[in-house]
PyMOL Python script that loads the backbone (N, CA, C, O; Angstrom):
from pymol import cmd

cmd.read_pdbstr("""\
ATOM      1  N   MET A   1      61.812  45.720  33.304  1.00  0.00           N
ATOM      2  CA  MET A   1      61.281  44.364  33.280  1.00  0.00           C
ATOM      3  C   MET A   1      60.288  44.234  32.123  1.00  0.00           C
ATOM      4  O   MET A   1      59.418  45.083  31.931  1.00  0.00           O
ATOM      5  N   LYS A   2      60.437  43.177  31.377  1.00  0.00           N
ATOM      6  CA  LYS A   2      59.567  42.914  30.236  1.00  0.00           C
ATOM      7  C   LYS A   2      58.217  42.403  30.725  1.00  0.00           C
ATOM      8  O   LYS A   2      58.152  41.554  31.614  1.00  0.00           O
ATOM      9  N   ARG A   3      57.121  42.931  30.131  1.00  0.00           N
ATOM     10  CA  ARG A   3      55.755  42.544  30.504  1.00  0.00           C
ATOM     11  C   ARG A   3      54.848  42.546  29.272  1.00  0.00           C
ATOM     12  O   ARG A   3      55.132  43.190  28.262  1.00  0.00           O
ATOM     13  N   SER A   4      53.772  41.817  29.393  1.00  0.00           N
ATOM     14  CA  SER A   4      52.697  41.924  28.408  1.00  0.00           C
ATOM     15  C   SER A   4      51.381  41.607  29.090  1.00  0.00           C
ATOM     16  O   SER A   4      51.339  40.933  30.119  1.00  0.00           O
ATOM     17  N   TYR A   5      50.312  42.105  28.500  1.00  0.00           N
ATOM     18  CA  TYR A   5      48.977  41.961  29.068  1.00  0.00           C
ATOM     19  C   TYR A   5      47.984  41.607  27.978  1.00  0.00           C
ATOM     20  O   TYR A   5      48.218  41.843  26.793  1.00  0.00           O
ATOM     21  N   CYS A   6      46.872  41.034  28.407  1.00  0.00           N
ATOM     22  CA  CYS A   6      45.751  40.823  27.495  1.00  0.00           C
ATOM     23  C   CYS A   6      44.508  40.547  28.324  1.00  0.00           C
ATOM     24  O   CYS A   6      44.577  39.888  29.361  1.00  0.00           O
ATOM     25  N   GLY A   7      43.370  41.055  27.861  1.00  0.00           N
ATOM     26  CA  GLY A   7      42.105  40.756  28.512  1.00  0.00           C
ATOM     27  C   GLY A   7      41.544  41.914  29.294  1.00  0.00           C
ATOM     28  O   GLY A   7      42.001  43.051  29.179  1.00  0.00           O
ATOM     29  N   SER A   8      40.536  41.601  30.100  1.00  0.00           N
ATOM     30  CA  SER A   8      39.883  42.613  30.928  1.00  0.00           C
ATOM     31  C   SER A   8      39.408  41.961  32.223  1.00  0.00           C
ATOM     32  O   SER A   8      39.468  40.743  32.390  1.00  0.00           O
ATOM     33  N   PHE A   9      38.940  42.800  33.123  1.00  0.00           N
ATOM     34  CA  PHE A   9      38.408  42.314  34.397  1.00  0.00           C
ATOM     35  C   PHE A   9      36.880  42.245  34.370  1.00  0.00           C
ATOM     36  O   PHE A   9      36.238  42.155  35.416  1.00  0.00           O
ATOM     37  N   ALA A  10      36.310  42.287  33.178  1.00  0.00           N
ATOM     38  CA  ALA A  10      34.860  42.217  33.026  1.00  0.00           C
ATOM     39  C   ALA A  10      34.344  40.818  33.351  1.00  0.00           C
ATOM     40  O   ALA A  10      35.088  39.839  33.295  1.00  0.00           O
ATOM     41  N   SER A  11      33.086  40.743  33.683  1.00  0.00           N
ATOM     42  CA  SER A  11      32.452  39.457  33.952  1.00  0.00           C
ATOM     43  C   SER A  11      32.558  38.555  32.727  1.00  0.00           C
ATOM     44  O   SER A  11      32.405  39.018  31.596  1.00  0.00           O
ATOM     45  N   CYS A  12      32.819  37.283  32.946  1.00  0.00           N
ATOM     46  CA  CYS A  12      32.952  36.278  31.894  1.00  0.00           C
ATOM     47  C   CYS A  12      34.175  36.502  31.012  1.00  0.00           C
ATOM     48  O   CYS A  12      34.179  36.095  29.850  1.00  0.00           O
ATOM     49  N   ASP A  13      35.206  37.140  31.544  1.00  0.00           N
ATOM     50  CA  ASP A  13      36.450  37.356  30.822  1.00  0.00           C
ATOM     51  C   ASP A  13      37.600  37.065  31.780  1.00  0.00           C
ATOM     52  O   ASP A  13      37.371  36.677  32.926  1.00  0.00           O
ATOM     53  N   CYS A  14      38.820  37.248  31.322  1.00  0.00           N
ATOM     54  CA  CYS A  14      39.984  37.076  32.181  1.00  0.00           C
ATOM     55  C   CYS A  14      41.056  38.069  31.776  1.00  0.00           C
ATOM     56  O   CYS A  14      41.043  38.597  30.664  1.00  0.00           O
ATOM     57  N   PHE A  15      41.971  38.313  32.676  1.00  0.00           N
ATOM     58  CA  PHE A  15      43.095  39.213  32.436  1.00  0.00           C
ATOM     59  C   PHE A  15      44.362  38.406  32.653  1.00  0.00           C
ATOM     60  O   PHE A  15      44.528  37.762  33.689  1.00  0.00           O
ATOM     61  N   VAL A  16      45.262  38.443  31.667  1.00  0.00           N
ATOM     62  CA  VAL A  16      46.515  37.701  31.728  1.00  0.00           C
ATOM     63  C   VAL A  16      47.661  38.701  31.753  1.00  0.00           C
ATOM     64  O   VAL A  16      47.718  39.614  30.929  1.00  0.00           O
ATOM     65  N   GLU A  17      48.570  38.521  32.700  1.00  0.00           N
ATOM     66  CA  GLU A  17      49.775  39.340  32.783  1.00  0.00           C
ATOM     67  C   GLU A  17      50.973  38.402  32.745  1.00  0.00           C
ATOM     68  O   GLU A  17      51.023  37.423  33.490  1.00  0.00           O
ATOM     69  N   ILE A  18      51.940  38.698  31.877  1.00  0.00           N
ATOM     70  CA  ILE A  18      53.151  37.897  31.765  1.00  0.00           C
ATOM     71  C   ILE A  18      54.342  38.783  32.102  1.00  0.00           C
ATOM     72  O   ILE A  18      54.476  39.890  31.582  1.00  0.00           O
ATOM     73  N   THR A  19      55.206  38.276  32.983  1.00  0.00           N
ATOM     74  CA  THR A  19      56.410  39.002  33.370  1.00  0.00           C
ATOM     75  C   THR A  19      57.602  38.050  33.343  1.00  0.00           C
ATOM     76  O   THR A  19      57.445  36.829  33.332  1.00  0.00           O
ATOM     77  N   GLU A  20      58.792  38.638  33.331  1.00  0.00           N
ATOM     78  CA  GLU A  20      60.010  37.839  33.401  1.00  0.00           C
ATOM     79  C   GLU A  20      60.083  37.146  34.755  1.00  0.00           C
ATOM     80  O   GLU A  20      59.577  37.661  35.752  1.00  0.00           O
ATOM     81  N   ALA A  21      60.714  35.979  34.787  1.00  0.00           N
ATOM     82  CA  ALA A  21      60.873  35.236  36.036  1.00  0.00           C
ATOM     83  C   ALA A  21      62.113  34.354  35.930  1.00  0.00           C
ATOM     84  O   ALA A  21      62.671  34.173  34.848  1.00  0.00           O
ATOM     85  N   SER A  22      62.530  33.816  37.056  1.00  0.00           N
ATOM     86  CA  SER A  22      63.706  32.946  37.050  1.00  0.00           C
ATOM     87  C   SER A  22      63.351  31.505  36.672  1.00  0.00           C
ATOM     88  O   SER A  22      64.224  30.731  36.280  1.00  0.00           O
ATOM     89  N   THR A  23      62.077  31.153  36.790  1.00  0.00           N
ATOM     90  CA  THR A  23      61.571  29.854  36.347  1.00  0.00           C
ATOM     91  C   THR A  23      60.175  30.063  35.778  1.00  0.00           C
ATOM     92  O   THR A  23      59.583  31.127  35.956  1.00  0.00           O
ATOM     93  N   CYS A  24      59.657  29.074  35.108  1.00  0.00           N
ATOM     94  CA  CYS A  24      58.300  29.181  34.578  1.00  0.00           C
ATOM     95  C   CYS A  24      57.309  28.902  35.704  1.00  0.00           C
ATOM     96  O   CYS A  24      57.285  27.805  36.261  1.00  0.00           O
ATOM     97  N   THR A  25      56.494  29.902  36.034  1.00  0.00           N
ATOM     98  CA  THR A  25      55.490  29.758  37.079  1.00  0.00           C
ATOM     99  C   THR A  25      54.186  30.395  36.620  1.00  0.00           C
ATOM    100  O   THR A  25      54.160  31.145  35.644  1.00  0.00           O
ATOM    101  N   TYR A  26      53.116  30.092  37.325  1.00  0.00           N
ATOM    102  CA  TYR A  26      51.836  30.742  37.048  1.00  0.00           C
ATOM    103  C   TYR A  26      51.009  30.777  38.318  1.00  0.00           C
ATOM    104  O   TYR A  26      51.148  29.926  39.197  1.00  0.00           O
ATOM    105  N   THR A  27      50.143  31.780  38.396  1.00  0.00           N
ATOM    106  CA  THR A  27      49.186  31.874  39.489  1.00  0.00           C
ATOM    107  C   THR A  27      47.802  32.065  38.882  1.00  0.00           C
ATOM    108  O   THR A  27      47.633  32.690  37.835  1.00  0.00           O
ATOM    109  N   ILE A  28      46.831  31.507  39.572  1.00  0.00           N
ATOM    110  CA  ILE A  28      45.446  31.586  39.112  1.00  0.00           C
ATOM    111  C   ILE A  28      44.618  32.212  40.218  1.00  0.00           C
ATOM    112  O   ILE A  28      44.607  31.728  41.350  1.00  0.00           O
ATOM    113  N   ASP A  29      43.923  33.294  39.881  1.00  0.00           N
ATOM    114  CA  ASP A  29      42.982  33.933  40.794  1.00  0.00           C
ATOM    115  C   ASP A  29      41.647  33.936  40.069  1.00  0.00           C
ATOM    116  O   ASP A  29      41.440  34.717  39.140  1.00  0.00           O
ATOM    117  N   SER A  30      40.751  33.073  40.489  1.00  0.00           N
ATOM    118  CA  SER A  30      39.499  32.890  39.756  1.00  0.00           C
ATOM    119  C   SER A  30      38.299  32.912  40.689  1.00  0.00           C
ATOM    120  O   SER A  30      38.350  32.396  41.805  1.00  0.00           O
ATOM    121  N   VAL A  31      37.214  33.524  40.208  1.00  0.00           N
ATOM    122  CA  VAL A  31      35.977  33.536  40.983  1.00  0.00           C
ATOM    123  C   VAL A  31      35.322  32.155  40.993  1.00  0.00           C
ATOM    124  O   VAL A  31      34.445  31.893  41.816  1.00  0.00           O
ATOM    125  N   VAL A  32      35.735  31.283  40.098  1.00  0.00           N
ATOM    126  CA  VAL A  32      35.186  29.926  40.026  1.00  0.00           C
ATOM    127  C   VAL A  32      36.266  28.882  40.334  1.00  0.00           C
ATOM    128  O   VAL A  32      36.160  27.727  39.921  1.00  0.00           O
ATOM    129  N   ASP A  33      37.301  29.303  41.062  1.00  0.00           N
ATOM    130  CA  ASP A  33      38.447  28.439  41.333  1.00  0.00           C
ATOM    131  C   ASP A  33      38.060  27.125  42.017  1.00  0.00           C
ATOM    132  O   ASP A  33      38.613  26.072  41.696  1.00  0.00           O
ATOM    133  N   VAL A  34      37.136  27.182  42.935  1.00  0.00           N
ATOM    134  CA  VAL A  34      36.722  25.983  43.669  1.00  0.00           C
ATOM    135  C   VAL A  34      36.201  24.905  42.718  1.00  0.00           C
ATOM    136  O   VAL A  34      36.404  23.713  42.946  1.00  0.00           O
ATOM    137  N   PHE A  35      35.535  25.335  41.663  1.00  0.00           N
ATOM    138  CA  PHE A  35      34.922  24.392  40.736  1.00  0.00           C
ATOM    139  C   PHE A  35      35.814  24.033  39.541  1.00  0.00           C
ATOM    140  O   PHE A  35      35.765  22.904  39.053  1.00  0.00           O
ATOM    141  N   PHE A  36      36.620  24.976  39.070  1.00  0.00           N
ATOM    142  CA  PHE A  36      37.302  24.787  37.790  1.00  0.00           C
ATOM    143  C   PHE A  36      38.816  24.978  37.834  1.00  0.00           C
ATOM    144  O   PHE A  36      39.429  25.149  36.780  1.00  0.00           O
ATOM    145  N   HIS A  37      39.435  24.955  38.998  1.00  0.00           N
ATOM    146  CA  HIS A  37      40.875  25.200  39.094  1.00  0.00           C
ATOM    147  C   HIS A  37      41.677  24.251  38.201  1.00  0.00           C
ATOM    148  O   HIS A  37      42.534  24.695  37.437  1.00  0.00           O
ATOM    149  N   ASP A  38      41.408  22.969  38.292  1.00  0.00           N
ATOM    150  CA  ASP A  38      42.168  21.979  37.502  1.00  0.00           C
ATOM    151  C   ASP A  38      41.998  22.193  36.003  1.00  0.00           C
ATOM    152  O   ASP A  38      42.951  22.042  35.238  1.00  0.00           O
ATOM    153  N   GLN A  39      40.803  22.537  35.590  1.00  0.00           N
ATOM    154  CA  GLN A  39      40.532  22.759  34.169  1.00  0.00           C
ATOM    155  C   GLN A  39      41.255  24.013  33.668  1.00  0.00           C
ATOM    156  O   GLN A  39      41.832  24.003  32.581  1.00  0.00           O
ATOM    157  N   ILE A  40      41.226  25.082  34.450  1.00  0.00           N
ATOM    158  CA  ILE A  40      41.934  26.319  34.093  1.00  0.00           C
ATOM    159  C   ILE A  40      43.435  26.055  34.036  1.00  0.00           C
ATOM    160  O   ILE A  40      44.120  26.489  33.110  1.00  0.00           O
ATOM    161  N   GLU A  41      43.927  25.347  35.028  1.00  0.00           N
ATOM    162  CA  GLU A  41      45.351  25.018  35.089  1.00  0.00           C
ATOM    163  C   GLU A  41      45.779  24.214  33.856  1.00  0.00           C
ATOM    164  O   GLU A  41      46.852  24.456  33.304  1.00  0.00           O
ATOM    165  N   GLN A  42      44.960  23.275  33.429  1.00  0.00           N
ATOM    166  CA  GLN A  42      45.287  22.448  32.265  1.00  0.00           C
ATOM    167  C   GLN A  42      45.367  23.286  30.993  1.00  0.00           C
ATOM    168  O   GLN A  42      46.228  23.048  30.146  1.00  0.00           O
ATOM    169  N   VAL A  43      44.479  24.258  30.856  1.00  0.00           N
ATOM    170  CA  VAL A  43      44.530  25.153  29.688  1.00  0.00           C
ATOM    171  C   VAL A  43      45.848  25.914  29.686  1.00  0.00           C
ATOM    172  O   VAL A  43      46.505  26.006  28.649  1.00  0.00           O
ATOM    173  N   ILE A  44      46.241  26.456  30.825  1.00  0.00           N
ATOM    174  CA  ILE A  44      47.488  27.215  30.931  1.00  0.00           C
ATOM    175  C   ILE A  44      48.685  26.331  30.602  1.00  0.00           C
ATOM    176  O   ILE A  44      49.545  26.721  29.812  1.00  0.00           O
ATOM    177  N   VAL A  45      48.746  25.155  31.195  1.00  0.00           N
ATOM    178  CA  VAL A  45      49.873  24.242  30.973  1.00  0.00           C
ATOM    179  C   VAL A  45      49.970  23.846  29.502  1.00  0.00           C
ATOM    180  O   VAL A  45      51.069  23.811  28.949  1.00  0.00           O
ATOM    181  N   ASN A  46      48.856  23.552  28.868  1.00  0.00           N
ATOM    182  CA  ASN A  46      48.861  23.158  27.458  1.00  0.00           C
ATOM    183  C   ASN A  46      49.401  24.271  26.566  1.00  0.00           C
ATOM    184  O   ASN A  46      50.216  24.016  25.680  1.00  0.00           O
ATOM    185  N   VAL A  47      48.956  25.490  26.793  1.00  0.00           N
ATOM    186  CA  VAL A  47      49.409  26.607  25.969  1.00  0.00           C
ATOM    187  C   VAL A  47      50.889  26.889  26.231  1.00  0.00           C
ATOM    188  O   VAL A  47      51.649  27.100  25.286  1.00  0.00           O
ATOM    189  N   LEU A  48      51.302  26.895  27.478  1.00  0.00           N
ATOM    190  CA  LEU A  48      52.712  27.156  27.791  1.00  0.00           C
ATOM    191  C   LEU A  48      53.619  26.084  27.199  1.00  0.00           C
ATOM    192  O   LEU A  48      54.732  26.379  26.763  1.00  0.00           O
ATOM    193  N   HIS A  49      53.148  24.857  27.182  1.00  0.00           N
ATOM    194  CA  HIS A  49      53.926  23.765  26.587  1.00  0.00           C
ATOM    195  C   HIS A  49      54.148  24.006  25.089  1.00  0.00           C
ATOM    196  O   HIS A  49      55.241  23.766  24.575  1.00  0.00           O
ATOM    197  N   GLU A  50      53.125  24.472  24.403  1.00  0.00           N
ATOM    198  CA  GLU A  50      53.231  24.768  22.974  1.00  0.00           C
ATOM    199  C   GLU A  50      54.251  25.863  22.696  1.00  0.00           C
ATOM    200  O   GLU A  50      54.981  25.800  21.706  1.00  0.00           O
ATOM    201  N   PHE A  51      54.303  26.867  23.569  1.00  0.00           N
ATOM    202  CA  PHE A  51      55.189  28.006  23.359  1.00  0.00           C
ATOM    203  C   PHE A  51      56.604  27.746  23.862  1.00  0.00           C
ATOM    204  O   PHE A  51      57.473  28.608  23.731  1.00  0.00           O
ATOM    205  N   ASN A  52      56.844  26.574  24.433  1.00  0.00           N
ATOM    206  CA  ASN A  52      58.159  26.257  24.976  1.00  0.00           C
ATOM    207  C   ASN A  52      58.621  27.363  25.920  1.00  0.00           C
ATOM    208  O   ASN A  52      59.691  27.945  25.743  1.00  0.00           O
ATOM    209  N   HIS A  53      57.811  27.633  26.902  1.00  0.00           N
ATOM    210  CA  HIS A  53      57.962  28.721  27.868  1.00  0.00           C
ATOM    211  C   HIS A  53      59.265  28.663  28.656  1.00  0.00           C
ATOM    212  O   HIS A  53      59.445  27.753  29.465  1.00  0.00           O
ATOM    213  N   PRO A  54      60.161  29.590  28.447  1.00  0.00           N
ATOM    214  CA  PRO A  54      61.396  29.564  29.245  1.00  0.00           C
ATOM    215  C   PRO A  54      61.218  30.209  30.617  1.00  0.00           C
ATOM    216  O   PRO A  54      60.839  29.521  31.565  1.00  0.00           O
ATOM    217  N   LEU A  55      61.473  31.471  30.746  1.00  0.00           N
ATOM    218  CA  LEU A  55      61.534  32.120  32.052  1.00  0.00           C
ATOM    219  C   LEU A  55      60.466  33.204  32.172  1.00  0.00           C
ATOM    220  O   LEU A  55      60.754  34.392  32.032  1.00  0.00           O
ATOM    221  N   ILE A  56      59.231  32.779  32.433  1.00  0.00           N
ATOM    222  CA  ILE A  56      58.131  33.731  32.573  1.00  0.00           C
ATOM    223  C   ILE A  56      57.246  33.359  33.749  1.00  0.00           C
ATOM    224  O   ILE A  56      57.230  32.218  34.209  1.00  0.00           O
ATOM    225  N   HIS A  57      56.510  34.359  34.221  1.00  0.00           N
ATOM    226  CA  HIS A  57      55.466  34.131  35.219  1.00  0.00           C
ATOM    227  C   HIS A  57      54.152  34.594  34.605  1.00  0.00           C
ATOM    228  O   HIS A  57      54.058  35.712  34.097  1.00  0.00           O
ATOM    229  N   VAL A  58      53.148  33.742  34.650  1.00  0.00           N
ATOM    230  CA  VAL A  58      51.823  34.056  34.137  1.00  0.00           C
ATOM    231  C   VAL A  58      50.893  34.255  35.325  1.00  0.00           C
ATOM    232  O   VAL A  58      50.770  33.387  36.189  1.00  0.00           O
ATOM    233  N   LYS A  59      50.242  35.412  35.353  1.00  0.00           N
ATOM    234  CA  LYS A  59      49.226  35.671  36.376  1.00  0.00           C
ATOM    235  C   LYS A  59      47.888  35.777  35.663  1.00  0.00           C
ATOM    236  O   LYS A  59      47.686  36.659  34.829  1.00  0.00           O
ATOM    237  N   LEU A  60      46.981  34.877  35.997  1.00  0.00           N
ATOM    238  CA  LEU A  60      45.662  34.848  35.384  1.00  0.00           C
ATOM    239  C   LEU A  60      44.632  35.276  36.414  1.00  0.00           C
ATOM    240  O   LEU A  60      44.511  34.660  37.473  1.00  0.00           O
ATOM    241  N   THR A  61      43.895  36.326  36.104  1.00  0.00           N
ATOM    242  CA  THR A  61      42.775  36.760  36.939  1.00  0.00           C
ATOM    243  C   THR A  61      41.517  36.462  36.141  1.00  0.00           C
ATOM    244  O   THR A  61      41.250  37.095  35.119  1.00  0.00           O
ATOM    245  N   ASP A  62      40.753  35.498  36.615  1.00  0.00           N
ATOM    246  CA  ASP A  62      39.606  34.987  35.868  1.00  0.00           C
ATOM    247  C   ASP A  62      38.304  35.440  36.504  1.00  0.00           C
ATOM    248  O   ASP A  62      38.137  35.374  37.721  1.00  0.00           O
ATOM    249  N   LYS A  63      37.391  35.897  35.673  1.00  0.00           N
ATOM    250  CA  LYS A  63      36.059  36.313  36.124  1.00  0.00           C
ATOM    251  C   LYS A  63      34.980  35.420  35.517  1.00  0.00           C
ATOM    252  O   LYS A  63      33.872  35.872  35.231  1.00  0.00           O
ATOM    253  N   GLY A  64      35.326  34.137  35.325  1.00  0.00           N
ATOM    254  CA  GLY A  64      34.350  33.186  34.806  1.00  0.00           C
ATOM    255  C   GLY A  64      34.437  32.964  33.314  1.00  0.00           C
ATOM    256  O   GLY A  64      33.442  32.613  32.680  1.00  0.00           O
ATOM    257  N   ALA A  65      35.611  33.162  32.742  1.00  0.00           N
ATOM    258  CA  ALA A  65      35.801  32.989  31.297  1.00  0.00           C
ATOM    259  C   ALA A  65      35.738  31.514  30.905  1.00  0.00           C
ATOM    260  O   ALA A  65      36.085  30.632  31.691  1.00  0.00           O
ATOM    261  N   PHE A  66      35.293  31.268  29.687  1.00  0.00           N
ATOM    262  CA  PHE A  66      35.323  29.920  29.137  1.00  0.00           C
ATOM    263  C   PHE A  66      36.754  29.551  28.775  1.00  0.00           C
ATOM    264  O   PHE A  66      37.607  30.427  28.637  1.00  0.00           O
ATOM    265  N   ASP A  67      37.018  28.259  28.622  1.00  0.00           N
ATOM    266  CA  ASP A  67      38.360  27.778  28.288  1.00  0.00           C
ATOM    267  C   ASP A  67      38.925  28.457  27.044  1.00  0.00           C
ATOM    268  O   ASP A  67      40.090  28.855  27.026  1.00  0.00           O
ATOM    269  N   TYR A  68      38.101  28.588  26.007  1.00  0.00           N
ATOM    270  CA  TYR A  68      38.608  29.165  24.764  1.00  0.00           C
ATOM    271  C   TYR A  68      38.992  30.634  24.942  1.00  0.00           C
ATOM    272  O   TYR A  68      39.887  31.125  24.255  1.00  0.00           O
ATOM    273  N   SER A  69      38.335  31.328  25.845  1.00  0.00           N
ATOM    274  CA  SER A  69      38.704  32.723  26.120  1.00  0.00           C
ATOM    275  C   SER A  69      40.020  32.789  26.875  1.00  0.00           C
ATOM    276  O   SER A  69      40.872  33.626  26.574  1.00  0.00           O
ATOM    277  N   ILE A  70      40.189  31.913  27.852  1.00  0.00           N
ATOM    278  CA  ILE A  70      41.446  31.863  28.607  1.00  0.00           C
ATOM    279  C   ILE A  70      42.598  31.546  27.661  1.00  0.00           C
ATOM    280  O   ILE A  70      43.649  32.185  27.712  1.00  0.00           O
ATOM    281  N   GLU A  71      42.393  30.560  26.803  1.00  0.00           N
ATOM    282  CA  GLU A  71      43.434  30.177  25.850  1.00  0.00           C
ATOM    283  C   GLU A  71      43.773  31.328  24.908  1.00  0.00           C
ATOM    284  O   GLU A  71      44.949  31.603  24.670  1.00  0.00           O
ATOM    285  N   ALA A  72      42.769  31.995  24.377  1.00  0.00           N
ATOM    286  CA  ALA A  72      43.003  33.101  23.442  1.00  0.00           C
ATOM    287  C   ALA A  72      43.731  34.261  24.122  1.00  0.00           C
ATOM    288  O   ALA A  72      44.657  34.834  23.548  1.00  0.00           O
ATOM    289  N   ARG A  73      43.319  34.604  25.331  1.00  0.00           N
ATOM    290  CA  ARG A  73      43.974  35.699  26.060  1.00  0.00           C
ATOM    291  C   ARG A  73      45.428  35.350  26.361  1.00  0.00           C
ATOM    292  O   ARG A  73      46.310  36.197  26.218  1.00  0.00           O
ATOM    293  N   LEU A  74      45.682  34.117  26.773  1.00  0.00           N
ATOM    294  CA  LEU A  74      47.035  33.692  27.094  1.00  0.00           C
ATOM    295  C   LEU A  74      47.911  33.675  25.846  1.00  0.00           C
ATOM    296  O   LEU A  74      49.048  34.147  25.881  1.00  0.00           O
ATOM    297  N   ARG A  75      47.399  33.142  24.756  1.00  0.00           N
ATOM    298  CA  ARG A  75      48.162  33.111  23.504  1.00  0.00           C
ATOM    299  C   ARG A  75      48.508  34.534  23.035  1.00  0.00           C
ATOM    300  O   ARG A  75      49.628  34.795  22.599  1.00  0.00           O
ATOM    301  N   THR A  76      47.552  35.428  23.130  1.00  0.00           N
ATOM    302  CA  THR A  76      47.790  36.809  22.714  1.00  0.00           C
ATOM    303  C   THR A  76      48.847  37.471  23.586  1.00  0.00           C
ATOM    304  O   THR A  76      49.741  38.145  23.074  1.00  0.00           O
ATOM    305  N   ALA A  77      48.753  37.284  24.894  1.00  0.00           N
ATOM    306  CA  ALA A  77      49.748  37.855  25.809  1.00  0.00           C
ATOM    307  C   ALA A  77      51.137  37.279  25.524  1.00  0.00           C
ATOM    308  O   ALA A  77      52.127  38.010  25.556  1.00  0.00           O
ATOM    309  N   LEU A  78      51.218  35.993  25.248  1.00  0.00           N
ATOM    310  CA  LEU A  78      52.500  35.368  24.927  1.00  0.00           C
ATOM    311  C   LEU A  78      53.069  35.908  23.616  1.00  0.00           C
ATOM    312  O   LEU A  78      54.263  36.197  23.533  1.00  0.00           O
ATOM    313  N   GLU A  79      52.236  36.046  22.605  1.00  0.00           N
ATOM    314  CA  GLU A  79      52.690  36.608  21.326  1.00  0.00           C
ATOM    315  C   GLU A  79      53.216  38.022  21.537  1.00  0.00           C
ATOM    316  O   GLU A  79      54.260  38.384  20.995  1.00  0.00           O
ATOM    317  N   ARG A  80      52.514  38.804  22.304  1.00  0.00           N
ATOM    318  CA  ARG A  80      52.964  40.171  22.587  1.00  0.00           C
ATOM    319  C   ARG A  80      54.283  40.160  23.352  1.00  0.00           C
ATOM    320  O   ARG A  80      55.170  40.970  23.081  1.00  0.00           O
ATOM    321  N   TYR A  81      54.408  39.255  24.293  1.00  0.00           N
ATOM    322  CA  TYR A  81      55.628  39.169  25.106  1.00  0.00           C
ATOM    323  C   TYR A  81      56.845  38.805  24.252  1.00  0.00           C
ATOM    324  O   TYR A  81      57.902  39.423  24.378  1.00  0.00           O
ATOM    325  N   TYR A  82      56.694  37.816  23.398  1.00  0.00           N
ATOM    326  CA  TYR A  82      57.817  37.333  22.607  1.00  0.00           C
ATOM    327  C   TYR A  82      58.109  38.141  21.359  1.00  0.00           C
ATOM    328  O   TYR A  82      59.213  38.062  20.819  1.00  0.00           O
ATOM    329  N   HIS A  83      57.141  38.917  20.890  1.00  0.00           N
ATOM    330  CA  HIS A  83      57.350  39.666  19.655  1.00  0.00           C
ATOM    331  C   HIS A  83      57.339  41.173  19.861  1.00  0.00           C
ATOM    332  O   HIS A  83      57.232  41.935  18.900  1.00  0.00           O
ATOM    333  N   GLU A  84      57.448  41.599  21.100  1.00  0.00           N
ATOM    334  CA  GLU A  84      57.511  43.023  21.420  1.00  0.00           C
ATOM    335  C   GLU A  84      58.843  43.587  20.950  1.00  0.00           C
ATOM    336  O   GLU A  84      59.889  42.965  21.134  1.00  0.00           O
ATOM    337  N   THR A  85      58.800  44.755  20.349  1.00  0.00           N
ATOM    338  CA  THR A  85      60.048  45.354  19.867  1.00  0.00           C
ATOM    339  C   THR A  85      60.570  46.388  20.823  1.00  0.00           C
ATOM    340  O   THR A  85      61.614  46.990  20.572  1.00  0.00           O
TER     341      THR A  85
END
""", "prot")
cmd.dss("prot")
cmd.show_as("cartoon", "prot")
cmd.util.cbc("prot")
cmd.orient("prot")
């Protein structure tokens, strides 16, 4: 199974894991989910839309990262996933 990762589980960071899937899905596990779920979700959807995401599952484990960190980690994981040799 094809996979890629980016990030860490450190405070104020996030860890992104991308795996093959039958449809495009994502899960969010965040310590600030109650307050920022919609905002985190919007960052994920925007980035996936840009990459024309076919059949992947994104698992985001967030430890309070800012939007730009989530976006950067997700973009890096996607680049690794699609350009892995």
